[in-house]
C-alpha positions, 0 to 999 in steps of 0.5 A, a space after each residue: 499510513 493514516 495510523 494517527 488520523 485513523 485512531 483519532 477519527 475512529 474513536 470519535 465516530 465510534 462514540 456516536 455509533 450507538 447513540 439513539 439520538 443526535 443533536 446539533 450540539 453533539 454533532 458540532 462537538 464531534 466535528 470540532 474533534 474531527 477538525 483537530 484530528 485532520 489538522 494534526 494529520 497535516 491536512 491543509 487548512 482550506 481542505 479541512 474547512 471545506 470538508 467540515 463544512 460539507 459534513 456539517 451541511 449534511 449532518 444537521 439535515 434530514 439525512 442524519 438527525 431524522 435517521 433511525 440510527 443517526 450515529 451510523 448515518 454520520 459515520 457514512 456522511 464522513 466516509 462519503 465526504 472523505 471519498 469525494 475529497 480524494 476523488 470519488 473513484 480510482 482514476 486509471 492511467 489513460 493509455 489509449 494512444 497510438 503506440 507508444 503511449 508516452 508517460 512523462 514523470 515529473 517531481 522534485 529530487 528525492 521524491 522517488 521518481 526513478 524508483 516509481 518508474 521501475 514500479 510502474 513499469 512492472 505494474 504495466 507489464 504484469 497487470 496490464 500485459 503491456 510491452 514497456 520501455 523506460 528512459 532516463 532524461 536526467 542528464 545531471 545525475 549519471 547514478 539516476 541513469 544507472 539506477 533505472 538501467 538496474 531497475 529495468 533489468 530487475 522487472 524485465 522491461 526494455 531500457 533505452 540508454 542515455 548519458 550525462 551531458 546529452 540533450 534531454 529532448 534529443 534523448 526523449 525523441 530517440 527513445 520514442 523512435 526506438 519504442 516505435 521500432 520495437 513495437 512498445 506499448 508504453 514508454 515511461 520517461 524519467 526526468 531530472 528533479 531539483 531540491 526545490 521548484 526553479 525556473 531551469 527545471 520547469 523550463 526543461 520539463 516544459 520543453 520535454 512535454 512540448 516535444 513528446 506530447 505525452 498522454 499522461 504527465 504524472 507528478 511524483 511526490 513524497 507523502 511524508 512532506 504532508 501539506 507541502 506535498 500538495 503545495 509543490 504539486 500545485 506549483 507543477 500543476 500550474 506549469 504543466 498539464 498534469 494528469 495525475 499524482 503518485 504519492 510515494 513513501 506512504 509506508 513511512 507516513 502515519 499522518 496522511 495529510 498529503 493524500 487528503 490535500 493533493 486532490 483538492 488543492 491541485 484538482 488532479 487525481 491521485 492515481 497510485 500509492 507507493 509503499 516500500 522499496 520493492 518493485 511490486 510496492 505500487 498500488 492504484 489509489 481507491 479513494 473509497 477504500 482509503 476513506 474506509 481505512 481512515 475510519 477504521 473499517 479496513 480495506 477488505 477488497 484490496 486485501 482480497 485482490 492482493 491475496 488473489 494476485 500474490 498467493 501461489 495458487 499452485 501451492 495453495 491448491 496442493 495444500 488444500 488437496 493434502 489436507 482434504 485427503 487427511 495427510 499431515 500438515 508439516 513444518 514445510 507447509 507452515 514455512 510456505 504459509 509464512 513466506 506467502 504472508 511475507 510476500 503480501 507485505 507481512 503481518 503489518 501490511 495485512 493488519 493495516 487492511 483488516 477492519 477494526 485495527 485502529 481500535 487495537 492498542 499500539 502496545 498490541 500492534 507493536 508486538 506483531 512485526 515482520 521480524 517475527 516472520 523472518 525469525 520463524 522462517 529461519 528456525 524452520 530453515 535450520 531443521 533437517 528435512 526429516 525434522 520438518 516432516 516429523 516435528 515430534 523428533 525435536 527433543 531438547 538437544 535438537 531444539 538447542 541445535 536448531 536455535 544455534 543454527 537460526 541465531 535464536 533461543 530454545 524458547 523461540 523454537 518452543 514458541 514456533 512449535 506451539 504455533 505449529 501445533 495450533 495450525 496443525 490442529 486447525 488443518 486436522 479439523 478442516 480435513 474432518 469438517 470440510 469447508 464448514 469446519 474451516 469457516 468456523 476456525 477462521 471466524 474464531 481466529 478473526 475474533 481472537 485477532 486482538 490477542 495475536 500479539 501475545 503469540 509473538 512477543 517482541 525480543 
């Protein structure tokens, strides 16, 4: 998300960072480029005008022109105003209600409502430790009811059954009664969507809202529709007392116009971003972190949180103990590291959160892809247990066998072994140099991130 916007904006503001002095003229030129970049990202025109005006007022005042490092000061002003535009801080779900706290999900057909209900159920169960029940009031699409039943089973939450032809309000009331009996903390209610805003859909969801009086009413919208997402959200906000927005399919949106427009146009906070099909691909929306990503500063806080949440702490502890004791790092350990990286969204997901990634050429970034991770895991999986423990055994004939077994070429096997040797060398230095040795290695690795693609050429 934000790839094209981030690249344009970071190039523009980077030209100002080293300037010892700024003038009103070059600030005006910079803001003209920022304006074009925002419009190309499909940000709504009223939003662009408001943002540029706010930045201009602060930029030509004492704050920037009289600053000791005006270029840095202007970057901070742009970052602050982007953050304010998107809502200043993360707005959490309000679940402070007599159980069950009812969350009503609204949106057009195809926006990803049902998938989002499954993701939100997992988020509340795992991260907020809530007992969750889901129910579908989409009586026009039996497939939607079955989809939600499947998702509920996958994330291990309660599912209240419903059928096509039933009255949506009756389903919702029965689900509330069942949730009270089962001492459920949160009830998520999926609703019917249409291909466009119409009176029948609005009438139905208003009736549901009136019957349920939910503590949260979330509008689910496809971010790839750009500023249209904000306009549709406004139509729903005018008809319903929305409490927040969930932007879906952000992994396929390189522009980011919806994220920058929705809050300003609807006045409702973006509460979550959905990125991907997996049930854990839902993250709280932090405007300040997103603004930093747009300006090429990365999102290290989210990366650290993700590592803490998704890395298998037990495996990490065992590897640390193994290395400190001076035991040899082997291909089993390497496979564990690759799989953990994959769990965190793969290389592309990690790179997206690292500072300075917007300045790396697309030709380099395109070489770093998650297919390479899968290929490497497949190669290691095609080796025998003995070969994984003792990579020195891999001679020419064994490499050819491993390549055939993993559907790759002997050259791919050689490349993986070369990377393994680099990792093994780093681990060896760690065992000798302790934590300081590891820190030095990590700094060197970070400096060499620009050449990462060379390690994994595309096929």
